[in-house]
DSSP file (Angstrom, degrees, kcal/mol; ACC not computed):
  #  RESIDUE AA STRUCTURE BP1 BP2  ACC     N-H-->O    O-->H-N    N-H-->O    O-->H-N    TCO  KAPPA ALPHA  PHI   PSI    X-CA   Y-CA   Z-CA
    1    1 A M              0   0    0      0, 0.0     2,-0.0     0, 0.0     0, 0.0   0.000 360.0 360.0 360.0 140.8   35.7    1.3   11.5
    2    2 A S     >  -     0   0    0      1,-0.1     4,-1.9     4,-0.0     5,-0.1  -0.252 360.0-108.9 -77.8 167.1   35.9    0.8    7.7
    3    3 A T  H  > S+     0   0    0      1,-0.2     4,-2.4     2,-0.2     5,-0.2   0.883 118.1  55.9 -62.8 -39.1   33.8    2.6    5.2
    4    4 A Q  H  > S+     0   0    0      1,-0.2     4,-2.3     2,-0.2    -1,-0.2   0.897 106.8  49.4 -61.7 -40.1   31.9   -0.6    4.4
    5    5 A M  H  > S+     0   0    0      2,-0.2     4,-2.4     1,-0.2    -1,-0.2   0.890 110.1  51.0 -67.4 -38.3   30.9   -1.1    8.1
    6    6 A W  H  X S+     0   0    0     -4,-1.9     4,-2.7     2,-0.2    -2,-0.2   0.922 111.3  47.8 -62.9 -43.5   29.7    2.5    8.3
    7    7 A I  H  X S+     0   0    0     -4,-2.4     4,-2.5     2,-0.2    -2,-0.2   0.891 111.1  50.9 -66.9 -38.6   27.6    2.1    5.2
    8    8 A R  H  X S+     0   0    0     -4,-2.3     4,-2.1     2,-0.2    -1,-0.2   0.922 112.0  47.2 -62.0 -43.4   26.1   -1.2    6.6
    9    9 A Q  H  X S+     0   0    0     -4,-2.4     4,-2.2     2,-0.2    -2,-0.2   0.916 112.8  48.3 -65.5 -43.1   25.3    0.5    9.9
   10   10 A I  H  X S+     0   0    0     -4,-2.7     4,-2.6     1,-0.2    -1,-0.2   0.906 110.1  53.1 -61.7 -41.3   23.7    3.5    8.1
   11   11 A H  H  X S+     0   0    0     -4,-2.5     4,-2.0     1,-0.2    -1,-0.2   0.893 108.3  50.2 -62.2 -40.3   21.7    1.1    5.9
   12   12 A R  H  X S+     0   0    0     -4,-2.1     4,-1.7     2,-0.2    -1,-0.2   0.932 112.7  45.4 -64.0 -45.9   20.4   -0.7    9.0
   13   13 A W  H  X S+     0   0    0     -4,-2.2     4,-2.2     1,-0.2    -2,-0.2   0.885 112.0  52.1 -67.2 -37.4   19.3    2.5   10.7
   14   14 A L  H  X S+     0   0    0     -4,-2.6     4,-2.6     1,-0.2    -1,-0.2   0.882 106.7  53.6 -64.9 -37.0   17.7    3.8    7.5
   15   15 A S  H  X S+     0   0    0     -4,-2.0     4,-2.2     2,-0.2    -1,-0.2   0.880 108.9  48.9 -65.9 -36.1   15.7    0.6    7.1
   16   16 A M  H  X S+     0   0    0     -4,-1.7     4,-2.2     2,-0.2    -2,-0.2   0.911 111.8  48.7 -67.7 -41.2   14.4    1.0   10.6
   17   17 A A  H  X S+     0   0    0     -4,-2.2     4,-2.1     2,-0.2    -2,-0.2   0.900 111.6  49.9 -64.1 -40.3   13.4    4.6    9.9
   18   18 A F  H  X S+     0   0    0     -4,-2.6     4,-2.3     2,-0.2    -2,-0.2   0.908 109.4  51.5 -64.3 -42.0   11.7    3.5    6.7
   19   19 A T  H  X S+     0   0    0     -4,-2.2     4,-2.3     1,-0.2    -2,-0.2   0.916 110.7  48.1 -61.6 -43.7    9.8    0.8    8.5
   20   20 A L  H  X S+     0   0    0     -4,-2.2     4,-2.4     1,-0.2    -1,-0.2   0.880 110.7  51.7 -64.5 -37.5    8.5    3.2   11.1
   21   21 A A  H  X S+     0   0    0     -4,-2.1     4,-2.0     2,-0.2    21,-0.2   0.884 110.1  48.6 -67.1 -38.1    7.5    5.7    8.4
   22   22 A V  H  X S+     0   0    0     -4,-2.3     4,-2.4     2,-0.2    -2,-0.2   0.906 111.1  50.1 -67.7 -41.1    5.5    3.0    6.5
   23   23 A I  H  X S+     0   0    0     -4,-2.3     4,-2.6     2,-0.2    -2,-0.2   0.918 110.5  49.9 -62.8 -42.5    3.8    2.0    9.8
   24   24 A A  H  X S+     0   0    0     -4,-2.4     4,-2.3     1,-0.2    -1,-0.2   0.881 110.3  51.2 -62.6 -37.5    2.9    5.6   10.4
   25   25 A N  H  X S+     0   0    0     -4,-2.0     4,-2.1     2,-0.2    -2,-0.2   0.905 110.4  47.9 -65.8 -42.0    1.5    5.9    6.9
   26   26 A I  H  X S+     0   0    0     -4,-2.4     4,-2.2     2,-0.2    -2,-0.2   0.915 112.1  49.5 -65.2 -42.9   -0.6    2.7    7.4
   27   27 A V  H  X S+     0   0    0     -4,-2.6     4,-1.7     1,-0.2    -2,-0.2   0.915 111.2  49.7 -62.6 -42.1   -1.9    4.0   10.7
   28   28 A A  H  <>S+     0   0    0     -4,-2.3     5,-2.8     1,-0.2     4,-0.3   0.879 110.4  50.5 -64.6 -37.3   -2.8    7.4    9.1
   29   29 A M  H ><5S+     0   0    0     -4,-2.1     3,-0.9     3,-0.2    -1,-0.2   0.892 109.4  49.9 -68.9 -38.1   -4.6    5.7    6.3
   30   30 A T  H 3<5S+     0   0    0     -4,-2.2    -1,-0.2     1,-0.3    -2,-0.2   0.820 112.2  48.0 -69.6 -28.7   -6.7    3.5    8.6
   31   31 A M  T 3<5S-     0   0    0     -4,-1.7    -1,-0.3    -5,-0.2    -2,-0.2   0.456 113.0-124.8 -86.5  -0.7   -7.6    6.7   10.6
   32   32 A Q  T < 5 +     0   0    0     -3,-0.9     2,-0.5    -4,-0.3    -3,-0.2   0.860  49.4 165.0  58.6  40.8   -8.4    8.4    7.3
   33   33 A V      < -     0   0    0     -5,-2.8     2,-1.1    -6,-0.1    -1,-0.2  -0.780  29.8-149.1 -86.4 125.4   -6.1   11.3    7.9
   34   34 A Q        +     0   0    0     -2,-0.5     2,-0.5     4,-0.0    -5,-0.0  -0.695  42.5 138.9 -98.4  82.9   -5.4   13.2    4.8
   35   35 A A    >>  -     0   0    0     -2,-1.1     4,-1.0     1,-0.1     3,-0.7  -0.975  38.4-162.3-128.6 118.2   -1.9   14.5    5.2
   36   36 A V  H 3> S+     0   0    0     -2,-0.5     4,-2.1     1,-0.2     3,-0.3   0.846  89.0  64.6 -66.6 -33.8    0.5   14.5    2.3
   37   37 A W  H 3> S+     0   0    0      1,-0.2     4,-1.0     2,-0.2    -1,-0.2   0.801  96.4  57.2 -63.9 -27.7    3.5   14.9    4.5
   38   38 A I  H <> S+     0   0    0     -3,-0.7     4,-0.5     2,-0.2    -1,-0.2   0.903 108.1  47.0 -68.7 -39.5    2.8   11.5    6.1
   39   39 A G  H >< S+     0   0    0     -4,-1.0     3,-0.6    -3,-0.3     4,-0.3   0.873 113.6  47.5 -67.0 -36.9    3.0    9.9    2.7
   40   40 A L  H >X S+     0   0    0     -4,-2.1     3,-1.0     1,-0.2     4,-0.8   0.649  92.6  81.3 -77.8 -14.8    6.2   11.7    1.8
   41   41 A L  H 3< S+     0   0    0     -4,-1.0     3,-0.5     1,-0.3    -1,-0.2   0.837  87.8  55.0 -59.6 -33.6    7.7   10.8    5.2
   42   42 A A  T <X S+     0   0    0     -3,-0.6     4,-1.0    -4,-0.5    -1,-0.3   0.743  99.2  62.0 -73.3 -22.1    8.6    7.4    3.8
   43   43 A L  H <> S+     0   0    0     -3,-1.0     4,-1.7    -4,-0.3    -1,-0.2   0.774  88.6  71.2 -74.8 -24.9   10.5    8.9    0.9
   44   44 A V  H  < S+     0   0    0     -4,-0.8    -1,-0.2    -3,-0.5    -2,-0.2   0.947 111.4  26.8 -60.4 -51.7   13.0   10.6    3.2
   45   45 A P  H  > S+     0   0    0      0, 0.0     4,-1.7     0, 0.0    -1,-0.2   0.705 113.2  70.5 -82.5 -16.1   14.8    7.4    4.3
   46   46 A L  H  X S+     0   0    0     -4,-1.0     4,-2.1     2,-0.2    -2,-0.2   0.889  93.5  53.0 -69.1 -38.5   14.0    5.5    1.1
   47   47 A I  H  X S+     0   0    0     -4,-1.7     4,-1.8     2,-0.2    -1,-0.2   0.953 115.0  38.5 -67.0 -50.4   16.3    7.5   -1.2
   48   48 A P  H  > S+     0   0    0      0, 0.0     4,-2.7     0, 0.0     5,-0.2   0.825 113.0  59.5 -68.3 -26.3   19.5    7.1    0.8
   49   49 A L  H  X S+     0   0    0     -4,-1.7     4,-2.2     2,-0.2    -2,-0.2   0.895 105.2  49.1 -64.0 -39.1   18.4    3.5    1.6
   50   50 A L  H  X S+     0   0    0     -4,-2.1     4,-2.4     2,-0.2     5,-0.2   0.920 111.6  49.0 -63.7 -44.6   18.3    2.8   -2.1
   51   51 A A  H  X S+     0   0    0     -4,-1.8     4,-1.9     1,-0.2    -2,-0.2   0.930 114.7  43.1 -63.9 -46.1   21.8    4.3   -2.5
   52   52 A T  H  X S+     0   0    0     -4,-2.7     4,-2.5     1,-0.2    -1,-0.2   0.874 113.3  53.2 -69.2 -35.4   23.3    2.3    0.3
   53   53 A G  H  X S+     0   0    0     -4,-2.2     4,-2.2    -5,-0.2    -2,-0.2   0.902 108.6  48.8 -65.5 -41.4   21.6   -0.8   -0.7
   54   54 A L  H  X S+     0   0    0     -4,-2.4     4,-1.8     2,-0.2    -1,-0.2   0.892 111.5  50.7 -65.2 -38.2   22.9   -0.6   -4.3
   55   55 A Y  H  X S+     0   0    0     -4,-1.9     4,-1.1    -5,-0.2    -2,-0.2   0.942 112.3  45.6 -62.6 -47.4   26.4    0.0   -2.9
   56   56 A L  H  < S+     0   0    0     -4,-2.5    -2,-0.2     1,-0.2    -1,-0.2   0.842 111.4  53.7 -66.0 -32.9   26.1   -3.1   -0.6
   57   57 A F  H  < S+     0   0    0     -4,-2.2     4,-0.3     1,-0.2    -1,-0.2   0.870 110.4  46.8 -67.2 -36.5   24.7   -5.1   -3.5
   58   58 A A  H >X S+     0   0    0     -4,-1.8     4,-1.7     1,-0.2     3,-0.5   0.643  89.4  87.8 -82.1 -15.5   27.6   -4.2   -5.8
   59   59 A L  H 3X S+     0   0    0     -4,-1.1     4,-1.0     1,-0.2     3,-0.3   0.892  86.4  48.6 -54.8 -47.5   30.3   -5.0   -3.2
   60   60 A P  H 34 S+     0   0    0      0, 0.0     4,-0.3     0, 0.0    -1,-0.2   0.846 114.7  46.5 -64.6 -29.8   30.8   -8.7   -3.9
   61   61 A Y  H X4 S+     0   0    0     -3,-0.5     3,-0.6    -4,-0.3    -2,-0.2   0.745 101.7  65.8 -82.4 -23.4   31.1   -8.0   -7.6
   62   62 A R  H 3< S+     0   0    0     -4,-1.7    -1,-0.2    -3,-0.3    -3,-0.1   0.831 102.7  46.0 -68.2 -32.9   33.5   -5.2   -7.3
   63   63 A G  T 3< S+     0   0    0     -4,-1.0    -1,-0.2    -3,-0.1    -2,-0.2   0.509  88.5 108.1 -90.9  -4.2   36.3   -7.3   -5.9
   64   64 A R    <   -     0   0    0     -3,-0.6     2,-0.2    -4,-0.3    -3,-0.0  -0.425  55.6-147.3 -76.3 147.3   36.0  -10.2   -8.4
   65   65 A S        -     0   0    0     -2,-0.1    -2,-0.0     1,-0.0    -1,-0.0  -0.637  23.6-115.4-104.3 170.0   38.6  -10.7  -11.1
   66   66 A N              0   0    0     -2,-0.2    -2,-0.0     1,-0.2    -1,-0.0   0.090 360.0 360.0 -91.5  23.8   38.1  -12.1  -14.5
   67   67 A A              0   0    0      0, 0.0    -1,-0.2     0, 0.0    -3,-0.0   0.469 360.0 360.0 -77.9 360.0   40.1  -15.3  -13.9
């Protein structure tokens, strides 16, 4: 498998983890649970998600020529 495919797959799994972390954060807020770690839970997948997303965003522009 190529590097691009690995990054796409990682990006997909990170997006699912981020979605679950946001849902857990919303549930905790509705239950009025005051736990900082629940809020920070969404940041764990968000940072690599940003990096992989920027890479995937730049891919089409990286291969273009100035012709």
